[in-house]
MIDRENTI-700964 format. One record per residue (C-alpha): x, y, z; chain. Coordinates in nm, 2 decimals. Last residue first. Example, Ala and Ser with C-alpha at 12.3 -4.5 7.8 and 13.67 -1.06 7.14 Angstrom:
BEGIN
<rec east="1.37" north="-0.11" up="0.71" unit="A"/>
<rec east="1.23" north="-0.45" up="0.78" unit="A"/>
END
This chain:
BEGIN
<rec east="0.43" north="-3.21" up="0.56" unit="A"/>
<rec east="0.12" north="-2.98" up="0.58" unit="A"/>
<rec east="-0.02" north="-3.00" up="0.22" unit="A"/>
<rec east="-0.05" north="-2.68" up="0.02" unit="A"/>
<rec east="-0.36" north="-2.65" up="-0.18" unit="A"/>
<rec east="-0.35" north="-2.35" up="-0.41" unit="A"/>
<rec east="-0.70" north="-2.26" up="-0.56" unit="A"/>
<rec east="-0.91" north="-2.10" up="-0.29" unit="A"/>
<rec east="-0.65" north="-1.99" up="-0.03" unit="A"/>
<rec east="-0.42" north="-1.88" up="-0.31" unit="A"/>
<rec east="-0.68" north="-1.67" up="-0.47" unit="A"/>
<rec east="-0.77" north="-1.51" up="-0.13" unit="A"/>
<rec east="-0.40" north="-1.43" up="-0.08" unit="A"/>
<rec east="-0.36" north="-1.29" up="-0.42" unit="A"/>
<rec east="-0.67" north="-1.07" up="-0.40" unit="A"/>
<rec east="-0.54" north="-0.93" up="-0.07" unit="A"/>
<rec east="-0.21" north="-0.87" up="-0.22" unit="A"/>
<rec east="-0.37" north="-0.68" up="-0.51" unit="A"/>
<rec east="-0.57" north="-0.47" up="-0.26" unit="A"/>
<rec east="-0.26" north="-0.39" up="-0.05" unit="A"/>
<rec east="-0.05" north="-0.30" up="-0.35" unit="A"/>
<rec east="-0.32" north="-0.10" up="-0.53" unit="A"/>
<rec east="-0.39" north="0.10" up="-0.21" unit="A"/>
<rec east="-0.01" north="0.16" up="-0.16" unit="A"/>
<rec east="0.03" north="0.29" up="-0.50" unit="A"/>
<rec east="-0.27" north="0.53" up="-0.49" unit="A"/>
<rec east="-0.14" north="0.65" up="-0.16" unit="A"/>
<rec east="0.22" north="0.69" up="-0.31" unit="A"/>
<rec east="0.08" north="0.89" up="-0.61" unit="A"/>
<rec east="-0.03" north="1.16" up="-0.37" unit="A"/>
<rec east="0.33" north="1.24" up="-0.31" unit="A"/>
<rec east="0.50" north="1.21" up="0.03" unit="A"/>
<rec east="0.83" north="1.41" up="0.02" unit="A"/>
<rec east="0.68" north="1.71" up="0.21" unit="A"/>
<rec east="0.32" north="1.63" up="0.30" unit="A"/>
<rec east="0.02" north="1.52" up="0.10" unit="A"/>
<rec east="0.22" north="1.63" up="-0.21" unit="A"/>
<rec east="0.07" north="1.71" up="-0.55" unit="A"/>
<rec east="0.38" north="1.75" up="-0.79" unit="A"/>
<rec east="0.20" north="1.52" up="-1.04" unit="A"/>
<rec east="0.51" north="1.28" up="-1.06" unit="A"/>
<rec east="0.62" north="1.13" up="-1.39" unit="A"/>
<rec east="0.85" north="1.42" up="-1.46" unit="A"/>
<rec east="1.10" north="1.31" up="-1.21" unit="A"/>
<rec east="1.31" north="1.44" up="-0.92" unit="A"/>
<rec east="1.28" north="1.19" up="-0.64" unit="A"/>
<rec east="1.07" north="1.24" up="-0.33" unit="A"/>
<rec east="1.25" north="1.11" up="-0.02" unit="A"/>
<rec east="1.27" north="0.82" up="0.20" unit="A"/>
<rec east="1.55" north="0.74" up="0.44" unit="A"/>
<rec east="1.57" north="1.08" up="0.59" unit="A"/>
<rec east="1.46" north="0.97" up="0.94" unit="A"/>
<rec east="1.14" north="1.19" up="0.92" unit="A"/>
<rec east="1.08" north="1.05" up="0.56" unit="A"/>
<rec east="1.11" north="0.69" up="0.69" unit="A"/>
<rec east="0.87" north="0.76" up="0.98" unit="A"/>
<rec east="0.62" north="0.92" up="0.73" unit="A"/>
<rec east="0.66" north="0.62" up="0.49" unit="A"/>
<rec east="0.59" north="0.37" up="0.78" unit="A"/>
<rec east="0.29" north="0.58" up="0.89" unit="A"/>
<rec east="0.17" north="0.56" up="0.53" unit="A"/>
<rec east="0.23" north="0.19" up="0.52" unit="A"/>
<rec east="0.02" north="0.14" up="0.84" unit="A"/>
<rec east="-0.26" north="0.36" up="0.70" unit="A"/>
<rec east="-0.26" north="0.17" up="0.37" unit="A"/>
<rec east="-0.30" north="-0.15" up="0.56" unit="A"/>
<rec east="-0.59" north="-0.03" up="0.77" unit="A"/>
<rec east="-0.77" north="0.10" up="0.46" unit="A"/>
<rec east="-0.71" north="-0.23" up="0.27" unit="A"/>
<rec east="-0.83" north="-0.44" up="0.55" unit="A"/>
<rec east="-1.13" north="-0.22" up="0.63" unit="A"/>
<rec east="-1.24" north="-0.20" up="0.27" unit="A"/>
<rec east="-1.21" north="-0.57" up="0.22" unit="A"/>
<rec east="-1.40" north="-0.65" up="0.54" unit="A"/>
<rec east="-1.68" north="-0.41" up="0.44" unit="A"/>
<rec east="-1.70" north="-0.54" up="0.08" unit="A"/>
<rec east="-1.71" north="-0.91" up="0.17" unit="A"/>
<rec east="-1.73" north="-1.08" up="-0.17" unit="A"/>
END
């Protein structure tokens, strides 16, 4: 496994999605819901810390899926 490449890829992807979230928050598209499942720890207004964990999981899982597909799914060019 390429640890450094994985870390850089996931970190870059999370940063892009956090910027996307911040733009959405500024435009009033994204907002924090009212639920008991959140920890009430916000990075900024309407951006809970859980979002960072979710984005990290999403990006890492996507990277694993892409690598798995490259290894085991052979798609012919027709």
